[in-house]
N, C-alpha and C positions, 0 to 999 in steps of 0.2 A: 392678772386681772380678775376681779370678783364677778362671778356670774350670778344673777338673781333669778329665781323661778318666775315664770310669766304671770302666775297668779298674784304675786306681789305687785307687779306692774298694774294689773287690773284694779286692785284695791287702791293703789295710789291715784290712778286716773279718776276713779270714782270720787275720791276726796277732792281732787283738784276741780272737777267739773261742778262741784257745789258752789265754787267761788269763795270758799271760806277764807277770810283774811285777805281778800282781793284788794289790790291797790286801786285807789280812786281813779275812775276812767278807764280801767283796764278790764277787758272782758275775760270770762273764764275760758279755759282751753277748748271746751266743746263749742262748736260754732253753729249758730242757727242758720240753716240754709233757706228757711221760709221767710225771707225778707225781700223787699224790693231793692233795686239798685240804689234808689234814693236813700233808703234806710241803712244800707250796708256801710260799715266802716272797714274799708279794705286794709287799713293798717292794723287794726285790731285783729282782723282775720289772719293776717300774716304772723303777727305776734303769737296768736293762739296756736297756729299750725306749728311754729318753731318750738313753742313750749311743749306741745304734744310730742314732737320728735325727740326733744330732750328728755322728757319724762320716760318715754318708751325706751330710748337707748340706755339711759342711766339705770333703769330698772333691770335691764339685761346685763349691763356692765357698768358698775358704779364709777369706774375711772375713765369712762369714755368722754371725749371732748366734742362739744358742739360749737361750731364757729360759723356764723353767717357772714357772707361777703356783701359789701355795699348795703344799701337800705339803712344807713346809719340813723336816718330820721326816726326810726322806730324806738330809739332809746329814750325819747321824751314824748309827752302827750301832745306837744305842739309841733314837733319836728325841728325845733330850734334849741340851742344850748341852754337858754334860760327857762325852758319849760320844765315841768315836773318829771323827774326820772320815772320810767316805767319799771318799777323794782322787780316785779315778778318775771318780767321778760329778761331783765339784766341778770337776775339770779339764775335763770335757766340756761344761759349761754356761758361760754368760757372765754370767749374772745370775739373780736370783730376783725374781719378782713376788709381792707379799703384799697381799692384800685385808684391809680391816677392822682394820688395826693399831691405829689410834687411835679411829676412829669406824666404827660399822656392824656390829660383831660380832654383836649380838643384834637390832638394828633400826637403820634409818637415822637419822642425827642423834643417836644415843646413844653415849656413851663406851664404848669397849671396856674390859671389866673389867681391872683392873691385873694380876691374876695371869695372865690369858690374854696380855696384851700383853707382859709380861716373859718369858713362855715363848717367844713368837715371836721377840722381840728377841734372846734368847740364841742361838737357832738361826740367825737372820739374821746374827749376828756371826760365826758359823762360816763361812758362805759369804762374807761380806765379807772376812774375813782370808785367804781363799783367792784373793782378787783379783776377786771377782764384784761387779757393780753391783746394788744393791738398789733396786727400784722399788715404791713403796707407793701403794695405791689406798685412799682413805678415802671413806666415803659420808656426807656431811652437807651441809646447805643454809643454815644460819644463818651470817651474816657472822662472828660471833665464833668459831664452831667451825671454819669454813673457815680462818680465820687461825691458829687453834691447831693444826690438822692440818698446815698447811704449816710452821709454826715448829718443831713437834716433829720432823718428818721431816728438815728441814734441820739441826737441832741434832744429829741422830743420824747424819748423813752419808748419808742416803737421797735418792733422786730421787722427788719426790712428784707425785701427781695427786689432785685432789679431785673426785669425781663428785657433782653436786648432785641426781642421781636415779639409782636403781638400774638402770634399763633402758638407760642409756647412749645416749639418743636425742638428746642436745644436746652442743654444744661450749661448755663454760663459758667465760665471759669474765671474767678476773680482772684486777685492776690490774697493770701491768707489774712493779711492785716486789714485789707479793705472790708471784708465781711466778717471779721472777728472769728476766724476759724479757731476751733479749740478742741481739747481732748477730754472735756468733761462729759460725764454721763448725763444725758438729757432725759429727765423723767417727768417733766411737766412743761406746759407751755411757758411758764415763767422762767424756766431754766434756759430758754433758747436765746441765742444771739442772732440767728439768721434762719432762713428757710429756703426751700426750693419749691417752686410752683411749676410742675411739668406734666402737662395733660395730653399732649399731642405726639404720638409715636410714629408719625408717617415717615420719618427718616430712617426708621429701624425696620429691618426685615423680619426679625423674630423677637419673641419675648426674652430669650436669654440675652440678646444684645441690649435690650432696654434695662434689664436687671443688672447686667454688668456695668453699664454706664452709670446707673444710680449708685451702685455699690462702691464705685471708685471715688465717690464724692464724700465730702465731710460736712455737708449741711446738717444742721441740728434737727430740723423737721423737714420731712418730705411730703408734699401733697401730690398725689397721683390719681389717675383715673383707674377704676376697677377693671376696665375692659381694654384689651389690646385691640388693634384696628381690625382684626379678623373676627371680633365678637366674643372671643374666649376671655375668661376672667383670669386674673392672677390668683394663685392658690394661697392657702394659709401658710404653707411652707415658704413660698416665694416672698410673701410679705414679711414673714419673720426674718428672713435673710436680710432684708433691707433695713431692719432695725439696728444694724451694726454699721457704723461709719467705716470708711477705709482705714482710719487710724485705730480702729478696734473699740472705740467707745460707743455707748448706746445713744440712740436717737428715737424720735417718734415718727410714725408713718401714718398719715391720715388720708382719707379718700374724698374726692370731689363728688358732689351730687347736686344736680339742678332740681329745685323744687318749685320754681315759678314758670318753667317751660317744660313741655314734653319734647323729646327728641326722636325723630323717626328712624334713627340708627341704633336705638337701644333695644334690648331684648324684649321689652314689654309692648313694643309698638305692634299694632295689628293692621294688616292690610285693609285698606278701605277707609281708615280713619280720616285721611286727608279730605276725602270727598263726602263721606258719611260720618260726620264727627259725633262722638259721644257728647253728652250735655256739658261736660266740663272742659272740652277742648275748644280753644279759640282759633283765630286765623293764624297763618304762618307769619313768623317774624321776617319782614322784608329785608332786614339787615343780616340775618343769619339763616340761610336756607336749611330746611329740615327741622327748624325749631318752632314750636307753637306755644303761645301763651296758654296758661291753664287757669281755670277757676279753682284756685288752690284750696278753697274752703269746702269744696264738695267731697263727700265721703269716698266716691269711687276713685278719684285721683289720690286721695290720702291713702287709700288701700293699696295702690300701686307702690307708694313710697314706703309704707311700713305695716306690720301687723300679720305677716304670713311668711312662710318659708321662702316663697318666691318673690317677696317684696324687696325693693331696692336697698333700703336701709338694713334689713335683716341679712341680706347677702354681704353687705359691708361688715357688719358686726361679726357674722359667722366666719369671715375671712381673717379676722384677727387685727383689723385696723385699730389704731389708738383713738381715732375720732373721725368726724365727718365735717367737710367744708361745704356749706350750703350756698349755692349760687342762685341768681335771679330772685333774690330776696326782695329787690326793689320792683317786682312785678306789680305791686300795688299802684305804682305810678301810671301804668298802662290803663288800669281800670278807673282810676281817678280822672284821667284825661278824657275818658269816654263819657 
């Protein structure tokens, strides 16, 4: 991987902030905090934040991948497939992750309504035409539905993963033909036929157990959490070990990071925030205890995410991950609904 001095990033960011060559309707990466809620465009704010993340990460490591999950509406100016593509945003990312495309939209193991699926597919096609890899996560457990989820994704040119339970505590074992297991070296997102999304280690008593379980798999890309459940991080040496499949070929290892919610079990959380919230912190998500929506356009939250040795993204890059998988990108919906 190619590392770029931080001064080059600062020069790049200064150029981007001028808005030179900006696509019509798309704001520059620097976000104006001094606007009223009525004036704020929450989608542009999220686009700008992700573009900042991409510029920062790629300035430090030019081969680093940035993949937002959900929030696919951001790829056009209207949030519909016939809208104008947001080219600067599309060029800043390397893929899109989409949950529940075929199964799991309303409940696990249930088919996603046709209208919802076609809406998402239309927007995913916009990103795909821009050269981005589409990674699909479906939630189902019956053999017939698992097979159908894989078959649909492959027929649509997507890279699939089927989670057999929502909490992502297991590494599913599918037949090698079912998920196109292979012995090729995976050196880009476009090389991948499949991936593993594995974020919850509660069934494992130690980090070596987790590492051994992943190392025994042949998934082309592995998405994991930086932190074990005791709060310790995986080391650069441990991540490097995971970059080899059980069959000896190379794969990519990317890291999960939430940018639309703060989590009270993360290293950055300070006591008292839940009752004496900083300006950027919203109320707790009633559906996910310990998760709080954030005003992601505010500098203090962005400073937690990137820009210093102790920032979340910096830890991920320093640990040697090949990319970052951004969650709660669709946080703009929360603010729009308010």
